[in-house]
C-alpha positions, -999 to +999 in steps of 0.1 A: +198-128+036+198-151+009+191-145-026+159-160-031+146-132-002+156-105-020+129-085-040+133-078-073+151-038-080+119-029-101+090-039-076+111-022-048+117+008-070+076+009-080+065+006-039+088+037-032+079+057-061+042+050-052+043+054-018+063+088-022+039+100-044+005+091-028+021+106+006+025+140-009-009+138-024-020+128+005-005+154+031-016+182+001-051+165+001-054+171+036-060+210+035-090+206+011-111+202+048-101+235+058-114+248+025-142+231+028-144+251+063-141+278+043-165+276+021-192+263+043-182+289+072-185+319+041-218+304+031-233+303+066-218+344+073-235+346+038-270+337+050-271+354+081-257+385+079-263+390+047-295+374+037-283+356+006-280+321+008-248+309-021-268+288-045-235+272-052-222+267-014-230+231-001-224+216-040-185+228-040-183+214-005-201+183-010-170+184-040-143+195-015-152+169+005-160+142-024-121+149-034-107+147-002-116+114+006-115+101-026-077+112-034-068+106+003-076+068+001-044+059-007-026+073+014-053+066+038-046+027+029-006+033+028-004+046+066-032+012+075-056+038+087-085+021+076-107+005+099-101-031+103-120-059+123-089-068+143-105-095+163-085-119+153-061-098+134-038-085+161-029-123+173-020-134+146+019-137+138+030-107+108+035-131+084+004-146+091-014-112+088+010-107+054-009-137+041-043-125+050-041-089+038-025-104+006-057-125+001-079-091+012-055-074-019-067-096-046-104-093-036-094-048-037-078-055-071-113-068-081-134-042-069-107-015-076-106-028-109-149-025-117-143+007-101-123+026-125-139+011-150-170+031-142-152+059-137-134+061-169-169+052-183-184+078-161-161+107-170-161+097-203-197+107-208-194+138-183-169+149-210-187+139-241-220+150-234-208+182-210-230+166-181-241+188-157-255+185-119-294+187-119-289+220-091-301+253-095-262+263-099-255+234-126-222+229-123-201+204-146-194+175-137-166+164-156-142+176-130-152+160-103-157+126-118-122+129-129-109+136-090-133+106-084-113+086-114-080+098-104-086+087-068-098+053-077-067+047-095-042+061-068-060+033-042-050+008-072-015+016-073-012+018-037-033-015-033-004-029-053+026-012-037+005-027-005+005-060-022+042-064-029+050-055+009+029-079+020+041-107-004+077-093+009+069-096+044+059-130+038+094-138+024+110-125+054+117-089+038+108-058+042+104-029+014+105+008+028 
């Protein structure tokens, strides 16, 4: 292998660290679906058997589902599990796919950067003014906004990792 095809050590370390971290977060977050199912089952049983509906059940389930997909997004990207329109994609060479993925990642950086900026702003507002939900239960919104912002940050870090792996693929190198 030529020296010009070797990726810098700092990039390889970054990719390995981010991939390992997001893999652990993703596998842990997978369990939230069971917690959400438990909350919904408890709410259903409480309403039907004891005629005592939960004021907080649906909202907690919504928060858990939001955490599930926001914190699991980076893992999904890492596993290449996102939906892709692959009418032509599967027919292209690995290098062409990597080149298209690099261009897509550049657009995704802009989108996720805007989401991160908005998430930080919204989280700051929720923390500063003790923002609560407008429901009967009225929980604080800062925790879910922190989770939202963290999920976007993890996705952004994973996008950069994927970007580096695609650049390596274009150069004929595989980073694992």
